[in-house]
PyMOL commands that place a pseudoatom at each C-alpha (Angstrom):
pseudoatom trace, name=CA, resn=UNK, resi=1, chain=A, elem=C, hetatm=0, pos=[110.999, 70.239, 12.673]
pseudoatom trace, name=CA, resn=UNK, resi=2, chain=A, elem=C, hetatm=0, pos=[111.812, 73.878, 13.065]
pseudoatom trace, name=CA, resn=UNK, resi=3, chain=A, elem=C, hetatm=0, pos=[108.554, 76.260, 13.579]
pseudoatom trace, name=CA, resn=UNK, resi=4, chain=A, elem=C, hetatm=0, pos=[108.189, 78.368, 10.590]
pseudoatom trace, name=CA, resn=UNK, resi=5, chain=A, elem=C, hetatm=0, pos=[108.729, 81.530, 12.548]
pseudoatom trace, name=CA, resn=UNK, resi=6, chain=A, elem=C, hetatm=0, pos=[111.966, 80.173, 13.342]
pseudoatom trace, name=CA, resn=UNK, resi=7, chain=A, elem=C, hetatm=0, pos=[113.826, 79.934, 10.263]
pseudoatom trace, name=CA, resn=UNK, resi=8, chain=A, elem=C, hetatm=0, pos=[112.239, 83.798, 9.092]
pseudoatom trace, name=CA, resn=UNK, resi=9, chain=A, elem=C, hetatm=0, pos=[114.883, 86.187, 9.409]
pseudoatom trace, name=CA, resn=UNK, resi=10, chain=A, elem=C, hetatm=0, pos=[113.436, 89.154, 11.576]
pseudoatom trace, name=CA, resn=UNK, resi=11, chain=A, elem=C, hetatm=0, pos=[115.194, 92.841, 10.777]
pseudoatom trace, name=CA, resn=UNK, resi=12, chain=A, elem=C, hetatm=0, pos=[116.195, 94.501, 13.559]
pseudoatom trace, name=CA, resn=UNK, resi=13, chain=A, elem=C, hetatm=0, pos=[114.159, 97.445, 14.653]
pseudoatom trace, name=CA, resn=UNK, resi=14, chain=A, elem=C, hetatm=0, pos=[114.308, 100.669, 12.762]
pseudoatom trace, name=CA, resn=UNK, resi=15, chain=A, elem=C, hetatm=0, pos=[116.852, 103.045, 13.657]
pseudoatom trace, name=CA, resn=UNK, resi=16, chain=A, elem=C, hetatm=0, pos=[115.835, 106.058, 15.731]
pseudoatom trace, name=CA, resn=UNK, resi=17, chain=A, elem=C, hetatm=0, pos=[116.137, 108.613, 12.615]
pseudoatom trace, name=CA, resn=UNK, resi=18, chain=A, elem=C, hetatm=0, pos=[113.447, 106.449, 11.008]
pseudoatom trace, name=CA, resn=UNK, resi=19, chain=A, elem=C, hetatm=0, pos=[111.227, 106.538, 14.216]
pseudoatom trace, name=CA, resn=UNK, resi=20, chain=A, elem=C, hetatm=0, pos=[111.507, 110.274, 14.582]
pseudoatom trace, name=CA, resn=UNK, resi=21, chain=A, elem=C, hetatm=0, pos=[110.599, 110.879, 10.397]
pseudoatom trace, name=CA, resn=UNK, resi=22, chain=A, elem=C, hetatm=0, pos=[107.297, 108.322, 11.438]
pseudoatom trace, name=CA, resn=UNK, resi=23, chain=A, elem=C, hetatm=0, pos=[106.445, 110.421, 14.592]
pseudoatom trace, name=CA, resn=UNK, resi=24, chain=A, elem=C, hetatm=0, pos=[107.097, 114.184, 12.520]
pseudoatom trace, name=CA, resn=UNK, resi=25, chain=A, elem=C, hetatm=0, pos=[104.947, 112.647, 9.801]
pseudoatom trace, name=CA, resn=UNK, resi=26, chain=A, elem=C, hetatm=0, pos=[102.324, 111.713, 12.155]
pseudoatom trace, name=CA, resn=UNK, resi=27, chain=A, elem=C, hetatm=0, pos=[102.732, 115.239, 13.902]
pseudoatom trace, name=CA, resn=UNK, resi=28, chain=A, elem=C, hetatm=0, pos=[102.181, 116.646, 10.481]
pseudoatom trace, name=CA, resn=UNK, resi=29, chain=A, elem=C, hetatm=0, pos=[99.129, 114.880, 9.530]
pseudoatom trace, name=CA, resn=UNK, resi=30, chain=A, elem=C, hetatm=0, pos=[97.315, 115.214, 12.760]
pseudoatom trace, name=CA, resn=UNK, resi=31, chain=A, elem=C, hetatm=0, pos=[98.579, 119.048, 12.444]
pseudoatom trace, name=CA, resn=UNK, resi=32, chain=A, elem=C, hetatm=0, pos=[97.072, 121.971, 12.029]
pseudoatom trace, name=CA, resn=UNK, resi=33, chain=A, elem=C, hetatm=0, pos=[95.120, 121.308, 8.784]
pseudoatom trace, name=CA, resn=UNK, resi=34, chain=A, elem=C, hetatm=0, pos=[97.727, 120.146, 6.333]
pseudoatom trace, name=CA, resn=UNK, resi=35, chain=A, elem=C, hetatm=0, pos=[97.120, 120.490, 2.724]
pseudoatom trace, name=CA, resn=UNK, resi=36, chain=A, elem=C, hetatm=0, pos=[96.898, 117.533, 0.992]
pseudoatom trace, name=CA, resn=UNK, resi=37, chain=A, elem=C, hetatm=0, pos=[100.345, 118.060, -0.858]
pseudoatom trace, name=CA, resn=UNK, resi=38, chain=A, elem=C, hetatm=0, pos=[102.175, 117.983, 2.726]
pseudoatom trace, name=CA, resn=UNK, resi=39, chain=A, elem=C, hetatm=0, pos=[100.436, 115.205, 3.696]
pseudoatom trace, name=CA, resn=UNK, resi=40, chain=A, elem=C, hetatm=0, pos=[101.288, 113.072, 0.789]
pseudoatom trace, name=CA, resn=UNK, resi=41, chain=A, elem=C, hetatm=0, pos=[104.620, 114.247, 0.610]
pseudoatom trace, name=CA, resn=UNK, resi=42, chain=A, elem=C, hetatm=0, pos=[105.239, 113.442, 4.467]
pseudoatom trace, name=CA, resn=UNK, resi=43, chain=A, elem=C, hetatm=0, pos=[103.704, 109.541, 3.757]
pseudoatom trace, name=CA, resn=UNK, resi=44, chain=A, elem=C, hetatm=0, pos=[105.919, 108.972, 1.019]
pseudoatom trace, name=CA, resn=UNK, resi=45, chain=A, elem=C, hetatm=0, pos=[109.307, 110.034, 2.674]
pseudoatom trace, name=CA, resn=UNK, resi=46, chain=A, elem=C, hetatm=0, pos=[108.419, 107.828, 5.173]
pseudoatom trace, name=CA, resn=UNK, resi=47, chain=A, elem=C, hetatm=0, pos=[107.841, 104.999, 3.102]
pseudoatom trace, name=CA, resn=UNK, resi=48, chain=A, elem=C, hetatm=0, pos=[111.124, 106.155, 1.157]
pseudoatom trace, name=CA, resn=UNK, resi=49, chain=A, elem=C, hetatm=0, pos=[112.624, 105.826, 4.376]
pseudoatom trace, name=CA, resn=UNK, resi=50, chain=A, elem=C, hetatm=0, pos=[111.462, 103.052, 5.573]
pseudoatom trace, name=CA, resn=UNK, resi=51, chain=A, elem=C, hetatm=0, pos=[112.200, 101.156, 2.021]
pseudoatom trace, name=CA, resn=UNK, resi=52, chain=A, elem=C, hetatm=0, pos=[115.979, 102.479, 1.692]
pseudoatom trace, name=CA, resn=UNK, resi=53, chain=A, elem=C, hetatm=0, pos=[116.563, 100.886, 5.686]
pseudoatom trace, name=CA, resn=UNK, resi=54, chain=A, elem=C, hetatm=0, pos=[114.639, 97.537, 4.671]
pseudoatom trace, name=CA, resn=UNK, resi=55, chain=A, elem=C, hetatm=0, pos=[117.092, 97.336, 1.353]
pseudoatom trace, name=CA, resn=UNK, resi=56, chain=A, elem=C, hetatm=0, pos=[119.953, 97.904, 3.239]
pseudoatom trace, name=CA, resn=UNK, resi=57, chain=A, elem=C, hetatm=0, pos=[119.472, 95.562, 5.995]
pseudoatom trace, name=CA, resn=UNK, resi=58, chain=A, elem=C, hetatm=0, pos=[118.484, 93.315, 3.289]
pseudoatom trace, name=CA, resn=UNK, resi=59, chain=A, elem=C, hetatm=0, pos=[121.911, 93.541, 1.310]
pseudoatom trace, name=CA, resn=UNK, resi=60, chain=A, elem=C, hetatm=0, pos=[124.350, 93.883, 4.138]
pseudoatom trace, name=CA, resn=UNK, resi=61, chain=A, elem=C, hetatm=0, pos=[123.163, 90.381, 5.770]
for i in range(1, 61): cmd.bond("trace and resi %d" % i, "trace and resi %d" % (i + 1))
show_as sticks, trace
zoom trace
């Protein structure tokens, strides 16, 4: 029998733009005491980017 992990479809590495977005958000969060609103905005932006990337991958494969 094939091991379970061989049957799972693994999404490829996210595009550089996504990684850059995560890095930027991390920098902003760790930065000069950002406002809570800015922090939340950054996190939401990253999550939305990842979600749209995942959907795009999911529906094209």
